[in-house]
C-alpha positions in Angstrom: 17.0 24.1 62.3 15.9 20.6 62.9 16.9 18.0 60.5 15.6 14.3 60.8 17.6 11.5 59.7 15.8 8.2 59.3 18.5 5.2 59.6 17.8 1.8 58.2 20.1 -1.5 57.7 21.0 -2.0 54.2 20.3 -5.4 52.7 22.5 -7.0 49.8 20.0 -6.1 47.1 18.3 -2.9 48.4 18.1 -0.3 45.7 19.1 2.4 48.1 22.6 1.2 48.0 22.7 3.5 44.7 21.4 6.6 46.6 23.4 9.9 46.9 22.8 12.8 49.2 22.7 10.9 52.4 24.8 9.3 55.0 26.0 6.1 55.9 27.3 4.0 58.6 29.1 0.8 59.4 28.3 -1.2 62.8 30.1 -4.4 64.3 28.5 -7.5 63.4 26.6 -7.4 66.6 25.4 -3.9 66.0 26.7 -2.7 69.3 29.4 0.0 68.0 29.4 2.6 65.3 32.6 1.9 63.5 32.2 4.7 61.0 29.9 7.5 59.9 30.3 9.0 56.3 28.3 10.9 53.6 27.5 10.1 50.0 27.5 13.1 47.6 28.5 12.9 44.3 28.9 9.2 44.8 26.5 6.5 45.9 26.5 4.6 49.2 27.7 1.3 47.4 30.5 3.1 45.9 31.6 4.1 49.1 31.5 0.7 50.5 33.3 -1.0 47.6 36.6 0.0 49.3 37.5 2.6 46.5 38.4 5.0 49.3 39.5 4.7 52.7 41.9 1.9 52.0 43.5 2.2 55.5 40.2 1.9 57.2 39.4 -1.4 55.7 42.8 -2.7 56.5 42.7 -1.5 60.2 39.4 -2.9 60.6 40.4 -6.4 59.5 44.0 -6.3 61.0 43.7 -4.1 63.9 40.0 -4.9 65.0 39.6 -8.3 63.6 36.4 -7.5 61.8 35.6 -9.0 58.6 31.9 -8.3 58.4 30.0 -5.4 59.5 26.3 -4.1 59.4 25.9 -1.2 56.8 23.3 1.5 57.5 21.8 4.4 55.3 20.7 7.6 56.9 18.1 9.5 54.6 17.8 13.1 55.2 14.3 14.7 55.9 14.2 18.7 55.8 11.3 20.9 56.1 10.1 22.4 52.9 12.1 25.6 53.5 15.4 23.9 53.7 17.5 22.5 51.0 20.0 19.7 51.2 23.5 21.0 50.2 27.0 19.2 50.4 27.9 21.7 53.3 24.8 20.7 55.3 25.4 16.9 54.8 28.9 17.6 55.8 27.8 19.4 58.7 25.5 16.7 59.7 28.1 14.1 59.4 30.6 16.1 61.5 28.1 16.5 64.3 27.2 13.1 64.7 31.0 12.1 64.5 32.0 14.6 67.0 29.5 13.2 69.5 29.6 9.5 68.8 33.5 9.3 68.2 33.4 6.2 65.9 36.4 4.1 66.0 37.0 4.7 62.0 36.6 8.7 61.9 39.8 9.6 63.2 40.4 12.8 61.1 36.8 14.2 61.8 36.6 13.6 65.5 38.4 16.8 66.4 37.9 19.4 63.8 34.4 20.6 62.5 32.4 23.4 61.2 29.9 24.4 63.6 26.4 25.3 62.6 24.8 26.9 66.0 21.3 26.0 66.4 21.4 22.8 64.2 19.5 20.1 65.8 19.8 16.3 64.4 17.1 13.8 65.3 18.2 10.1 64.4 15.4 7.9 64.1 14.8 4.3 63.0 17.8 1.7 63.3 20.3 4.4 64.6 22.4 2.5 67.5 23.9 5.8 68.7 24.0 7.0 72.4 21.6 9.5 71.7 18.8 10.2 69.6 18.7 14.0 69.4 22.2 15.9 68.6 22.4 19.8 69.1 25.1 21.7 67.8 25.7 24.2 70.6 28.4 26.0 68.5 
């Protein structure tokens, strides 16, 4: 199973802030480090960004890392005609990226994940990760 994720930088009034069923990421102001990778399911990217959850992440980002601004990205999922995006599949894609990239803010998801052997995730667009293709070897 091959999944493509198209990443792009979110601008302030971009309508995709209100999208669900996708991934998002935060980068350092220079865009040279992935700080966090998350998923929006049943909520929007904007809702996740408004600090309603992950209060500790935002506090640590500002106090421990001294980062008050960041670059938000959205990751739009593209599947084949025979695939369907589910909450579980989105979580597995997120988990695979986190396990390989190890973003600073994804402390809980770095070490434990559900595996989906044979899944390949291709990141295109503005993805700053170390790789473009991620394979779940299970």
